[in-house]
N, C-alpha and C positions, 0 to 999 in steps of 0.2 A: 288398783286399777278404777276404783268405783272412784275417787276422789280426782283422779287424770279423765275419767269420761265427763263429770260434771262439771270439771274447771272447761274441758273443750267446748262443753256446750254453751257455755258462758261465752267462751271467747269467738266461737262462730255464731251466736246470736249477736255478739256487739260488731263481729265484720260483716254480717248480713248475709253470711254464705250458704244460702239454703242447700247448694247439692251435697255440701259436707256436712251438714246437721241431717240432712236424711239418710245419709249413712250411720250416724250415731244412734237416732231413736228406730228403736225395736219395730217391727210389722205389727206386734201384739199391743202396742205405746198404749197406756191410757194415760190421762192428763186431767187432774181434778184439782178446782179452787173453790171459792165461793161461789163464785159466778160458772163454775164451768162441772157436769156433773157427769165423772167420766170420758171425757172425749175421746175418742179412738183416735187414730194417727193423723187419716186423713182430715177430720176436723179439727184437730188441734193446727194443724198448717191454715187451716182457712179461716179460721177464726181467731187465733193467738197470735199466728206469726208476724202479723203486719205488724203489730204493735214493735217489734224489732229495729222496725223502721226508726224509730225515733229514741231508742235505748243510746247512751251516751256512755255508759261503763257501770262496772257493779266494784264494790266495795264490802268484800268480805268478812261479816262477823265472825260468824260461826263456821267450822266444815268440821264437821265428827262423822268417821266411819264406823259402821256397825254393821261388820257381815256384809250383806250385798247392799243394804243402804247407806246411804250419806244423809244427814243431819246439815243442813245449812240457813243460814242467816246471813240475809246480804243486804246493802242497799242498792239500790238499784239508781241509775241518775239519768234525768232527761236535761232537755233543755232548759224546762222552767219549774220541776219539781225534781225532789228524791223524796223517796219513800221505801221503810223495810219490808221485806219478805223474808218469810221460813220457808223451807219444801223439806220433804223426806222423797229422795229422790233411790230409787232400787234400781239396780243398773247388774246386766247377767249376759256373761260374755262380751262384756266391754260393749254394750248396748244400753241406752235408757230404756227401760220397759215401762215405770210410774212414776208419777211426778204426784204429789200432794202439795199443792199449794194454800198458805194461811197469810194472807193480806196482815200487815202490820200497818203500823201509822205513819204519818209525811215526819220527815225530818227539816226543818226540827220541829216538834210537837207542839199543835197546836195549842194545848192547859197549860199554864203553867207549872212550875213544881210544886208539884204535895195538892193541886186540884184537882178537878172533875170536869169538864168538859160540858154536861147538862146541869152541875149545881153550882 
């Protein structure tokens, strides 16, 4: 169920189906990222949801269930760029209750293989 719920979230995000995704996200939901510190459900929809308009799709790299959690790494595609994120998603009773997002790098990576951007 955890993998299905997370996959459904990605599909609904790409489909821009706000009404359907609101049913998938629990009332006590929280969202954390390098830019967002435990946003509640209302703040998530106000601050983060508008970006879904620009998302063209997802390519899953890793999708690993662990009890109530799903660890997922994916490339997200926009019209002008692709970047990689990793998330830890907690699912209870078929609803998303917590998401931690760890921002990744742009694809392709800006540093040449074996090099460091600042060095």
